[in-house]
Structures are given as C-alpha cells and as structure tokens.
C-alpha positions in Angstrom: 13.8 15.5 -42.3 16.2 12.5 -42.5 19.0 16.0 -41.1 16.3 16.1 -38.2 16.5 12.7 -37.5 19.8 12.3 -37.6 20.4 15.5 -35.1 17.9 14.4 -32.6 19.4 10.8 -32.4 22.9 12.1 -31.5 21.2 14.2 -29.3 19.2 11.6 -27.6 22.2 9.3 -27.5 24.1 11.7 -25.8 21.9 11.7 -22.9 21.5 8.7 -22.7 25.6 8.4 -22.5 25.7 11.2 -19.9 22.6 9.7 -17.6 24.2 6.1 -17.8 27.6 7.5 -16.6 29.6 6.6 -19.5 32.8 8.0 -20.6 31.2 11.1 -21.9 32.9 15.0 -21.9 31.1 18.0 -22.4 32.5 21.6 -23.2 30.0 24.3 -23.2 31.0 27.7 -25.2 28.8 30.8 -25.4 28.3 31.6 -29.3 25.8 34.7 -29.3 23.5 35.9 -27.0 21.0 33.5 -27.4 22.4 30.0 -28.0 25.4 28.0 -26.8 27.4 25.7 -29.1 27.5 22.0 -27.1 30.5 19.8 -28.2 29.8 16.2 -27.3 32.1 13.4 -26.9 31.3 9.6 -26.6 34.5 7.7 -27.4 36.1 8.9 -30.3 32.2 10.5 -32.0 32.5 14.5 -31.5 29.6 15.9 -32.5 28.5 20.0 -32.5 24.9 20.8 -31.8 23.7 24.5 -32.1 20.8 24.4 -28.8 18.5 27.8 -28.3 19.3 28.6 -24.3 16.6 30.1 -23.7 13.8 27.8 -24.9 10.5 28.8 -27.2 8.8 31.5 -25.8 8.0 34.8 -24.5 11.3 35.0 -21.6 13.9 36.5 -23.0 15.6 37.9 -19.9 15.0 37.0 -16.5 16.2 39.2 -13.7 17.9 36.9 -10.7 18.5 37.9 -7.0 21.6 36.3 -4.7 20.0 34.6 -2.4 17.2 33.4 -3.5 13.5 35.8 -2.6 12.7 33.6 0.7 8.6 34.2 0.2 9.0 33.6 -4.1 11.1 30.4 -2.5 8.0 29.6 -0.5 5.1 30.0 -2.9 7.2 28.1 -5.1 7.6 25.6 -2.8 3.9 25.3 -2.4 3.5 24.7 -5.8 6.0 22.2 -6.4 4.1 20.3 -3.8 0.9 20.3 -5.8 1.7 19.7 -8.8 5.5 18.9 -9.2 6.1 16.2 -6.6 4.3 13.4 -8.1 6.9 13.4 -11.0 9.2 15.0 -10.0 12.0 14.5 -7.3 14.1 17.6 -5.4 17.4 15.1 -5.8 19.0 14.0 -9.5 17.1 10.9 -8.9 14.6 10.2 -11.7 10.8 9.5 -10.9 8.6 9.8 -13.6 10.4 13.1 -14.9 14.0 14.4 -14.4 14.7 15.2 -10.5 15.1 18.9 -10.1 18.8 18.6 -8.7 20.9 21.0 -10.7 18.4 22.2 -13.0 19.1 25.9 -12.3 22.8 25.2 -13.7 21.9 23.3 -16.8 19.4 25.4 -17.9 18.8 29.3 -18.0 16.5 30.3 -15.9 14.5 32.0 -19.6 14.7 28.3 -20.4 12.9 27.1 -17.4 10.1 29.7 -17.9 9.3 29.1 -21.2 9.2 24.7 -20.1 7.0 25.1 -17.5 4.6 28.0 -19.5 5.1 26.8 -23.0 5.6 22.7 -22.8 3.5 21.9 -25.5 5.7 24.5 -28.0 9.1 23.6 -26.0 8.1 19.8 -27.1 7.1 20.2 -30.2 9.9 23.0 -31.4 13.4 23.3 -28.5 15.7 20.1 -29.3 16.7 20.0 -25.8 13.2 19.5 -24.6 12.8 16.8 -26.9 16.2 15.2 -26.0 14.8 15.2 -22.3 11.3 13.6 -23.6 13.7 11.1 -25.6 14.6 10.2 -21.7 11.8 10.6 -19.4 9.7 8.9 -22.5 6.8 10.5 -21.2 5.7 14.3 -22.2 5.0 16.9 -19.4 1.4 18.0 -19.0 0.9 21.5 -19.3 0.3 22.5 -15.4 -1.4 25.9 -16.2 0.8 28.1 -14.3 1.0 31.6 -14.3 4.1 33.5 -14.8 4.5 34.8 -11.2 3.6 31.2 -10.3 6.3 29.9 -12.6 8.9 32.4 -11.1 7.9 31.5 -7.9 9.1 27.8 -8.9 11.9 28.6 -10.6 13.3 30.3 -6.8 12.5 27.1 -5.5 14.5 25.4 -7.6 17.0 28.0 -7.3 17.0 27.0 -3.5 17.0 23.5 -4.0 20.3 23.9 -6.1 21.8 26.3 -3.7 21.5 23.6 -0.7 22.5 20.6 -3.3 26.1 22.1 -4.3 
C-alpha cells in the first residue's frame, strides 16, 4: 500500500506541475501493445510510471475514420450539450472537470470509451483516471451512456480537437 501511495503521489505531483506550467518534460515511449511508459522529469527527479493506455473496461480496439463521422459528431454534440457541458469546457480551461481540448491527443480512443462508460471502475483501478481526479478533486458521475452514445461523444471530441490544433 505504501508503494501505491508513493506512485500515486508522484503522478499527482507530475500532473499538478504540468498543469501549473512548471519546467516539466514528458517523453512517451511505447512498450508493448497496451501500455506506455512515461518518463516524467520535474526539476532533477526522473520517475518512470507504467500506465495502461486503454484503461479498464471492455473496449480494446476502436477503429477510427478520418475525418470524424459528421452524423456521429452531431449526435455527440447533442449529448455533450445535455450531459457534459455543465462540467467540461471545449477549451483547455478547467470548469468542474478538465477541459476537453486535446483529450484525443492525450488519451487513446479505448481509454476515452472505457472512461465514459465505466467511470467508477476506472477511478478505482486506473492510475491516469486517479491522477485526473487528484487535480479536479471531484469524481465524475456515471452518465449512463450507451456504447453508441459514448462513441458519438468520442467523435465530437475528435472534431473539437481537429478544430483546436
């Protein structure tokens, strides 16, 4: 348990330092098909933390089209406006939860889909989700999205990121 707390504290410190714009450098290297190793440098301390880049849940291989599907984007926008906008801005600005700008560049489609459909388990078991909560300080409620609705939201997120490059 002490090791877990130490790892969690390092992740939290790294996320906070990155959010505050400190002198932090991140290098990502692929290590296997379902995890990445992140090298986090905060001042002179370097820590390696293994993170599953798909999250915890049933989504393992999401196939994306370029550009995002316009019909799915429209449905995802409607879902965002009814369930998400009260806590999330489309910019990088944090409201209750983090802003959505850049989320599809930071997270895999599988992680996002697992997050929005399996929030409670992700917060209990996924280190990246726990680090996000450490910054936001509020657990995201389960929005009871179907797989199709979650996919539409993912397409809307992709469209938002393509407009905010």
